[in-house]
Kinemage of the C-alpha trace (Angstrom):
@kinemage 1
@onewidth
@group {chain A} dominant
@subgroup {mainchain}
@vectorlist {calphas} color= white
{ca met a 1} P -86.399 87.346 -88.463
{ca asp a 2} L -84.036 88.775 -91.070
{ca arg a 3} L -81.808 91.856 -91.093
{ca thr a 4} L -84.426 94.150 -92.688
{ca glu a 5} L -87.165 93.188 -90.232
{ca leu a 6} L -84.806 93.627 -87.266
{ca leu a 7} L -83.696 97.070 -88.436
{ca thr a 8} L -87.262 98.177 -89.082
{ca arg a 9} L -88.590 96.941 -85.754
{ca phe a 10} L -85.612 98.176 -83.731
{ca leu a 11} L -85.283 101.601 -85.307
{ca leu a 12} L -89.002 102.440 -85.306
{ca gln a 13} L -89.168 102.186 -81.513
{ca cys a 14} L -88.404 105.077 -79.200
{ca pro a 15} L -84.651 105.356 -78.726
{ca ala a 16} L -83.167 104.023 -75.530
{ca pro a 17} L -82.519 106.677 -72.892
{ca ala a 18} L -79.136 108.375 -73.052
{ca his a 19} L -76.444 106.584 -71.069
{ca arg a 20} L -75.682 108.098 -67.673
{ca leu a 21} L -74.687 106.716 -64.327
{ca thr a 22} L -77.776 106.403 -62.157
{ca glu a 23} L -76.096 105.243 -58.965
{ca ala a 24} L -72.929 106.613 -57.436
{ca gly a 25} L -69.957 104.298 -57.643
{ca leu a 26} L -71.051 102.224 -60.626
{ca lys a 27} L -68.324 101.616 -63.177
{ca pro a 28} L -69.206 102.211 -66.853
{ca ala a 29} L -69.025 99.186 -69.134
{ca ala a 30} L -70.441 98.029 -72.459
{ca val a 31} L -71.158 94.772 -74.246
{ca leu a 32} L -71.864 94.000 -77.889
{ca leu a 33} L -74.966 92.000 -78.796
{ca pro a 34} L -73.452 90.631 -82.028
{ca leu a 35} L -76.025 89.578 -84.612
{ca val a 36} L -75.064 87.519 -87.666
{ca ala a 37} L -77.292 87.209 -90.763
{ca arg a 38} L -77.521 83.586 -91.898
{ca ala a 39} L -79.671 81.974 -94.608
{ca asp a 40} L -82.105 80.721 -91.950
{ca gly a 41} L -82.333 84.057 -90.110
{ca leu a 42} L -80.422 86.162 -87.627
{ca gln a 43} L -78.201 84.494 -85.033
{ca leu a 44} L -76.894 85.999 -81.790
{ca leu a 45} L -73.230 85.275 -81.085
{ca leu a 46} L -72.520 84.403 -77.448
{ca thr a 47} L -69.450 83.280 -75.543
{ca arg a 48} L -68.732 80.963 -72.648
{ca arg a 49} L -66.265 82.674 -70.369
{ca ser a 50} L -63.084 80.869 -69.430
{ca pro a 51} L -63.440 78.608 -66.381
{ca tyr a 52} L -60.217 80.141 -65.027
{ca leu a 53} L -61.511 83.692 -64.661
{ca arg a 54} L -61.834 85.101 -61.155
{ca his a 55} L -65.290 86.596 -61.818
{ca his a 56} L -68.202 84.989 -63.713
{ca ala a 57} L -66.111 81.977 -64.741
{ca gly a 58} L -67.834 79.646 -67.193
{ca gln a 59} L -70.884 81.877 -67.640
{ca ile a 60} L -72.510 82.630 -70.974
{ca ser a 61} L -71.926 86.254 -71.909
{ca phe a 62} L -71.593 88.881 -74.590
{ca pro a 63} L -68.173 90.256 -75.506
{ca gly a 64} L -67.541 93.391 -73.504
{ca gly a 65} L -66.140 94.908 -70.371
{ca arg a 66} L -65.186 97.983 -68.425
{ca gln a 67} L -64.630 101.284 -70.205
{ca asp a 68} L -60.918 102.107 -70.473
{ca pro a 69} L -59.683 105.706 -70.131
{ca gly a 70} L -58.646 105.678 -73.816
{ca asp a 71} L -62.095 104.673 -75.105
{ca arg a 72} L -63.902 107.476 -76.967
{ca asp a 73} L -67.281 106.282 -75.700
{ca leu a 74} L -69.067 103.120 -74.625
{ca ile a 75} L -69.670 101.987 -78.216
{ca his a 76} L -65.893 102.096 -78.688
{ca thr a 77} L -65.590 100.031 -75.482
{ca ala a 78} L -67.932 97.348 -76.872
{ca leu a 79} L -66.061 97.220 -80.196
{ca arg a 80} L -62.620 97.143 -78.546
{ca glu a 81} L -63.636 94.366 -76.169
{ca thr a 82} L -65.172 92.344 -79.019
{ca gln a 83} L -61.909 92.548 -80.943
{ca glu a 84} L -59.882 91.611 -77.843
{ca glu a 85} L -62.105 88.672 -76.865
{ca leu a 86} L -63.205 87.309 -80.249
{ca gly a 87} L -60.811 88.792 -82.806
{ca ile a 88} L -63.635 90.446 -84.765
{ca ala a 89} L -62.451 93.825 -86.084
{ca pro a 90} L -64.698 96.896 -85.652
{ca ala a 91} L -64.774 97.263 -89.463
{ca gln a 92} L -66.749 93.987 -89.585
{ca ile a 93} L -69.479 95.348 -87.279
{ca glu a 94} L -72.344 97.685 -88.221
{ca ile a 95} L -73.738 99.376 -85.106
{ca ile a 96} L -77.553 99.451 -85.012
{ca gly a 97} L -78.105 101.190 -81.689
{ca thr a 98} L -78.209 100.676 -77.938
{ca leu a 99} L -80.638 99.423 -75.342
{ca ser a 100} L -81.082 100.923 -71.880
{ca ser a 101} L -78.108 100.410 -69.613
{ca leu a 102} L -78.283 97.726 -66.945
{ca asn a 103} L -76.969 97.983 -63.393
{ca thr a 104} L -75.321 94.740 -62.308
{ca val a 105} L -74.770 93.252 -58.874
{ca ser a 106} L -71.013 93.474 -59.586
{ca gln a 107} L -71.314 97.299 -59.509
{ca tyr a 108} L -71.208 98.013 -63.245
{ca glu a 109} L -73.587 100.014 -65.379
{ca val a 110} L -73.494 98.115 -68.664
{ca leu a 111} L -74.614 99.602 -71.975
{ca pro a 112} L -75.837 96.905 -74.416
{ca val a 113} L -74.802 97.830 -77.979
{ca leu a 114} L -76.572 96.049 -80.831
{ca gly a 115} L -74.458 95.349 -83.920
{ca leu a 116} L -74.551 93.321 -87.127
{ca val a 117} L -71.403 91.275 -87.667
{ca ala a 118} L -70.217 90.321 -91.150
{ca ala a 119} L -71.338 86.753 -91.861
{ca asp a 120} L -67.812 85.741 -92.902
{ca tyr a 121} L -66.254 86.712 -89.572
{ca gln a 122} L -63.329 84.650 -88.313
{ca leu a 123} L -62.885 84.030 -84.596
{ca thr a 124} L -59.594 84.358 -82.766
{ca leu a 125} L -60.627 83.687 -79.180
{ca ser a 126} L -58.724 85.189 -76.277
{ca gln a 127} L -57.803 82.005 -74.409
{ca asp a 128} L -57.530 84.007 -71.172
{ca glu a 129} L -61.143 85.181 -71.358
{ca val a 130} L -63.208 82.968 -73.687
{ca glu a 131} L -63.584 79.199 -73.625
{ca his a 132} L -65.697 79.087 -76.796
{ca ala a 133} L -68.257 81.020 -78.856
{ca phe a 134} L -71.515 79.865 -80.418
{ca glu a 135} L -74.525 81.207 -82.301
{ca val a 136} L -78.165 80.951 -81.174
{ca pro a 137} L -81.154 81.677 -83.453
{ca leu a 138} L -82.534 85.101 -82.561
{ca thr a 139} L -86.081 83.772 -82.966
{ca his a 140} L -85.461 81.331 -80.093
{ca leu a 141} L -84.091 84.070 -77.851
{ca leu a 142} L -86.892 86.534 -78.647
{ca asp a 143} L -89.597 83.979 -77.872
{ca arg a 144} L -90.572 85.020 -74.352
{ca arg a 145} L -91.919 81.497 -73.698
{ca his a 146} L -88.265 80.448 -73.358
{ca his a 147} L -87.574 83.113 -70.697
{ca ile a 148} L -87.706 81.898 -67.113
{ca ala a 149} L -87.945 84.633 -64.475
{ca leu a 150} L -87.438 84.401 -60.721
{ca thr a 151} L -87.932 87.396 -58.426
{ca ile a 152} L -85.964 87.360 -55.182
{ca pro a 153} L -85.334 89.929 -52.446
{ca arg a 154} L -81.854 91.466 -52.539
{ca gly a 155} L -80.679 94.531 -50.648
{ca gly a 156} L -84.207 95.414 -49.576
{ca lys a 157} L -85.483 95.409 -53.180
{ca gln a 158} L -87.094 92.836 -55.447
{ca his a 159} L -84.604 91.614 -58.058
{ca thr a 160} L -85.617 89.571 -61.128
{ca ile a 161} L -83.185 87.009 -62.516
{ca tyr a 162} L -83.772 85.606 -66.021
{ca trp a 163} L -82.727 82.259 -67.512
{ca ile a 164} L -82.949 81.141 -71.133
{ca pro a 165} L -82.053 77.538 -71.961
{ca trp a 166} L -80.471 76.722 -75.327
{ca gln a 167} L -79.264 73.190 -76.108
{ca gln a 168} L -76.565 72.408 -73.518
{ca his a 169} L -76.215 76.071 -72.522
{ca phe a 170} L -77.989 77.961 -69.770
{ca ile a 171} L -78.028 81.717 -70.411
{ca trp a 172} L -78.779 83.676 -67.250
{ca gly a 173} L -78.128 86.830 -65.242
{ca ala a 174} L -77.213 90.087 -66.969
{ca thr a 175} L -76.880 88.400 -70.374
{ca ala a 176} L -80.405 86.967 -70.182
{ca ser a 177} L -81.714 90.314 -68.859
{ca met a 178} L -80.312 92.091 -71.918
{ca ile a 179} L -81.863 89.500 -74.240
{ca asn a 180} L -85.166 89.954 -72.411
{ca gln a 181} L -84.877 93.729 -72.848
{ca leu a 182} L -84.230 93.268 -76.595
{ca ala a 183} L -87.265 90.957 -76.850
{ca gln a 184} L -89.449 93.556 -75.101
{ca his a 185} L -88.106 96.337 -77.319
{ca leu a 186} L -88.796 94.446 -80.542
{ca ala a 187} L -92.244 93.238 -79.388
{ca arg a 188} L -93.611 96.786 -78.970
């Protein structure tokens, strides 16, 4: 899939619902799903969180985090967090749109923001937050045959957890759920 096909498929779908808190007490947050156009197709840039973090240590994730009081909106949150974690300036990112927000077990409502990152980006990783970053072909991630789903009871409700293997990495949880949502959106 290339940039033009992604934009066409993404933008021709119904827009994601407007962001709003759906459960009392959830904290607003945003992540960037950073896409990079390469000669062999689009790549999704992911990070492995530092093993020294108190929460979600060592997990595969998107750059992002909690909305700060000074953030204009959740897109600003995603861009600010991407710059803090990866050193990629907002000027190097073209925002495409958003997916539906996701409520996490850690009490956040996370807005996934889709953006195209300049192919010549340079990483400056925040050593406190990110162990390393890597790119995965979008075609691999969008292929639903690579998505493993397990439904378990949690808090009196059925909760589906997704996993997507890639080389030595195991993408799971909220990150895999957002990738699954993107795959569903683009498949329509």
